[in-house]
ChimeraX commands (.cxc) that place a marker at each C-alpha (Angstrom):
marker #1 position 8.94,1.67,-17.60 radius 0.5
marker #1 position 5.41,2.40,-16.37 radius 0.5
marker #1 position 3.64,2.53,-12.99 radius 0.5
marker #1 position 2.36,-1.01,-13.49 radius 0.5
marker #1 position 6.00,-2.20,-13.70 radius 0.5
marker #1 position 6.68,-0.99,-10.14 radius 0.5
marker #1 position 5.29,-3.38,-7.51 radius 0.5
marker #1 position 3.27,-1.93,-4.62 radius 0.5
marker #1 position 4.40,-4.38,-1.95 radius 0.5
marker #1 position 7.99,-3.11,-1.52 radius 0.5
marker #1 position 6.70,0.46,-1.20 radius 0.5
marker #1 position 4.09,-0.51,1.38 radius 0.5
marker #1 position 6.63,-2.59,3.33 radius 0.5
marker #1 position 9.06,0.34,3.26 radius 0.5
marker #1 position 6.43,2.73,4.63 radius 0.5
marker #1 position 5.53,0.26,7.40 radius 0.5
marker #1 position 9.22,0.05,8.27 radius 0.5
marker #1 position 9.35,3.81,8.81 radius 0.5
marker #1 position 7.12,3.29,11.88 radius 0.5
marker #1 position 5.07,6.45,11.47 radius 0.5
marker #1 position 7.85,8.66,10.06 radius 0.5
marker #1 position 6.70,10.34,6.87 radius 0.5
marker #1 position 8.27,9.13,3.67 radius 0.5
marker #1 position 9.50,11.59,1.05 radius 0.5
marker #1 position 10.52,11.20,-2.59 radius 0.5
marker #1 position 13.86,12.97,-2.38 radius 0.5
marker #1 position 17.32,11.55,-3.06 radius 0.5
marker #1 position 18.52,8.21,-1.70 radius 0.5
marker #1 position 20.65,9.99,0.90 radius 0.5
marker #1 position 17.45,10.45,2.90 radius 0.5
marker #1 position 16.67,7.31,4.88 radius 0.5
marker #1 position 12.93,7.92,4.58 radius 0.5
marker #1 position 12.91,8.32,0.78 radius 0.5
marker #1 position 10.50,5.97,-1.01 radius 0.5
marker #1 position 13.17,5.77,-3.73 radius 0.5
marker #1 position 14.68,2.98,-1.61 radius 0.5
marker #1 position 11.63,0.86,-2.50 radius 0.5
marker #1 position 11.61,1.73,-6.21 radius 0.5
marker #1 position 13.66,0.21,-9.02 radius 0.5
marker #1 position 17.06,1.86,-9.39 radius 0.5
marker #1 position 16.97,4.90,-11.66 radius 0.5
marker #1 position 13.19,5.49,-11.46 radius 0.5
marker #1 position 12.57,9.00,-12.87 radius 0.5
marker #1 position 10.94,11.61,-10.62 radius 0.5
marker #1 position 7.87,11.88,-12.82 radius 0.5
marker #1 position 7.27,8.12,-12.71 radius 0.5
marker #1 position 7.91,7.91,-8.96 radius 0.5
marker #1 position 5.35,10.63,-8.28 radius 0.5
marker #1 position 2.86,9.04,-10.69 radius 0.5
marker #1 position 3.19,5.71,-8.83 radius 0.5
marker #1 position 2.64,7.38,-5.47 radius 0.5
marker #1 position -0.32,9.34,-6.91 radius 0.5
marker #1 position -1.85,6.05,-8.07 radius 0.5
marker #1 position -1.36,4.51,-4.61 radius 0.5
marker #1 position -2.95,7.57,-2.99 radius 0.5
marker #1 position -5.91,7.30,-5.36 radius 0.5
marker #1 position -6.32,3.64,-4.31 radius 0.5
marker #1 position -6.18,4.81,-0.67 radius 0.5
marker #1 position -3.31,2.48,0.32 radius 0.5
marker #1 position -1.06,5.50,0.95 radius 0.5
marker #1 position -1.72,9.05,2.13 radius 0.5
marker #1 position 0.43,11.98,1.13 radius 0.5
marker #1 position 0.97,14.61,-1.54 radius 0.5
marker #1 position 2.38,14.35,-5.05 radius 0.5
marker #1 position 2.48,18.03,-5.98 radius 0.5
marker #1 position 6.27,18.08,-5.83 radius 0.5
marker #1 position 6.59,18.99,-2.17 radius 0.5
marker #1 position 8.29,16.48,0.14 radius 0.5
marker #1 position 5.35,14.07,-0.03 radius 0.5
marker #1 position 4.76,13.09,3.60 radius 0.5
marker #1 position 3.79,9.56,2.53 radius 0.5
marker #1 position 2.33,7.20,5.13 radius 0.5
marker #1 position 0.65,3.83,4.77 radius 0.5
marker #1 position -3.08,3.65,5.45 radius 0.5
marker #1 position -5.08,0.92,7.15 radius 0.5
marker #1 position -6.10,-0.32,3.70 radius 0.5
marker #1 position -2.43,-0.43,2.70 radius 0.5
marker #1 position -1.59,-2.44,5.80 radius 0.5
marker #1 position -4.43,-4.86,4.96 radius 0.5
marker #1 position -2.96,-5.38,1.49 radius 0.5
marker #1 position 0.25,-6.63,3.11 radius 0.5
marker #1 position -1.60,-9.33,5.01 radius 0.5
marker #1 position -1.94,-12.81,3.58 radius 0.5
marker #1 position -5.52,-13.72,2.61 radius 0.5
marker #1 position -5.97,-15.95,5.68 radius 0.5
marker #1 position -4.91,-13.08,7.98 radius 0.5
marker #1 position -7.54,-10.64,6.73 radius 0.5
marker #1 position -10.72,-10.08,8.66 radius 0.5
marker #1 position -13.58,-12.07,7.19 radius 0.5
marker #1 position -17.06,-10.64,7.20 radius 0.5
marker #1 position -19.90,-13.05,6.57 radius 0.5
marker #1 position -23.40,-12.26,5.51 radius 0.5
marker #1 position -25.27,-14.11,8.29 radius 0.5
marker #1 position -28.26,-14.83,6.09 radius 0.5
marker #1 position -26.18,-16.71,3.52 radius 0.5
marker #1 position -23.37,-18.39,5.46 radius 0.5
marker #1 position -23.88,-22.11,5.94 radius 0.5
marker #1 position -22.05,-24.05,8.64 radius 0.5
marker #1 position -21.68,-27.11,6.49 radius 0.5
marker #1 position -22.75,-28.09,3.01 radius 0.5
marker #1 position -26.31,-29.34,2.95 radius 0.5
marker #1 position -26.82,-28.94,6.72 radius 0.5
marker #1 position -29.21,-26.07,6.37 radius 0.5
marker #1 position -27.71,-24.57,9.52 radius 0.5
marker #1 position -26.74,-20.93,9.43 radius 0.5
marker #1 position -24.90,-18.72,11.87 radius 0.5
marker link #1:1,2 radius 0.2
marker link #1:2,3 radius 0.2
marker link #1:3,4 radius 0.2
marker link #1:4,5 radius 0.2
marker link #1:5,6 radius 0.2
marker link #1:6,7 radius 0.2
marker link #1:7,8 radius 0.2
marker link #1:8,9 radius 0.2
marker link #1:9,10 radius 0.2
marker link #1:10,11 radius 0.2
marker link #1:11,12 radius 0.2
marker link #1:12,13 radius 0.2
marker link #1:13,14 radius 0.2
marker link #1:14,15 radius 0.2
marker link #1:15,16 radius 0.2
marker link #1:16,17 radius 0.2
marker link #1:17,18 radius 0.2
marker link #1:18,19 radius 0.2
marker link #1:19,20 radius 0.2
marker link #1:20,21 radius 0.2
marker link #1:21,22 radius 0.2
marker link #1:22,23 radius 0.2
marker link #1:23,24 radius 0.2
marker link #1:24,25 radius 0.2
marker link #1:25,26 radius 0.2
marker link #1:26,27 radius 0.2
marker link #1:27,28 radius 0.2
marker link #1:28,29 radius 0.2
marker link #1:29,30 radius 0.2
marker link #1:30,31 radius 0.2
marker link #1:31,32 radius 0.2
marker link #1:32,33 radius 0.2
marker link #1:33,34 radius 0.2
marker link #1:34,35 radius 0.2
marker link #1:35,36 radius 0.2
marker link #1:36,37 radius 0.2
marker link #1:37,38 radius 0.2
marker link #1:38,39 radius 0.2
marker link #1:39,40 radius 0.2
marker link #1:40,41 radius 0.2
marker link #1:41,42 radius 0.2
marker link #1:42,43 radius 0.2
marker link #1:43,44 radius 0.2
marker link #1:44,45 radius 0.2
marker link #1:45,46 radius 0.2
marker link #1:46,47 radius 0.2
marker link #1:47,48 radius 0.2
marker link #1:48,49 radius 0.2
marker link #1:49,50 radius 0.2
marker link #1:50,51 radius 0.2
marker link #1:51,52 radius 0.2
marker link #1:52,53 radius 0.2
marker link #1:53,54 radius 0.2
marker link #1:54,55 radius 0.2
marker link #1:55,56 radius 0.2
marker link #1:56,57 radius 0.2
marker link #1:57,58 radius 0.2
marker link #1:58,59 radius 0.2
marker link #1:59,60 radius 0.2
marker link #1:60,61 radius 0.2
marker link #1:61,62 radius 0.2
marker link #1:62,63 radius 0.2
marker link #1:63,64 radius 0.2
marker link #1:64,65 radius 0.2
marker link #1:65,66 radius 0.2
marker link #1:66,67 radius 0.2
marker link #1:67,68 radius 0.2
marker link #1:68,69 radius 0.2
marker link #1:69,70 radius 0.2
marker link #1:70,71 radius 0.2
marker link #1:71,72 radius 0.2
marker link #1:72,73 radius 0.2
marker link #1:73,74 radius 0.2
marker link #1:74,75 radius 0.2
marker link #1:75,76 radius 0.2
marker link #1:76,77 radius 0.2
marker link #1:77,78 radius 0.2
marker link #1:78,79 radius 0.2
marker link #1:79,80 radius 0.2
marker link #1:80,81 radius 0.2
marker link #1:81,82 radius 0.2
marker link #1:82,83 radius 0.2
marker link #1:83,84 radius 0.2
marker link #1:84,85 radius 0.2
marker link #1:85,86 radius 0.2
marker link #1:86,87 radius 0.2
marker link #1:87,88 radius 0.2
marker link #1:88,89 radius 0.2
marker link #1:89,90 radius 0.2
marker link #1:90,91 radius 0.2
marker link #1:91,92 radius 0.2
marker link #1:92,93 radius 0.2
marker link #1:93,94 radius 0.2
marker link #1:94,95 radius 0.2
marker link #1:95,96 radius 0.2
marker link #1:96,97 radius 0.2
marker link #1:97,98 radius 0.2
marker link #1:98,99 radius 0.2
marker link #1:99,100 radius 0.2
marker link #1:100,101 radius 0.2
marker link #1:101,102 radius 0.2
marker link #1:102,103 radius 0.2
marker link #1:103,104 radius 0.2
marker link #1:104,105 radius 0.2
marker link #1:105,106 radius 0.2
view
């Protein structure tokens, strides 16, 4: 198993569900352990590597040095959970046409 085999979405959804409580990477007996969002039996090294990758992508904040982690979802992570039509759309005013061939711009 590799990091790419562990989907991001369940981890992000889990962190959102914690409602601001920091997630850790400890045993399943802790309600705020991100292990609940990982495949069963995920080794510590792989779990921390996955979280490190998500921190690097700035969808999660926290620490992967082996301490408790203090993982929280970022604004970018929350945006990744949104469906494409729910995301904020930014248009370049100079290039956005109201209708094809109308020549009208916003």
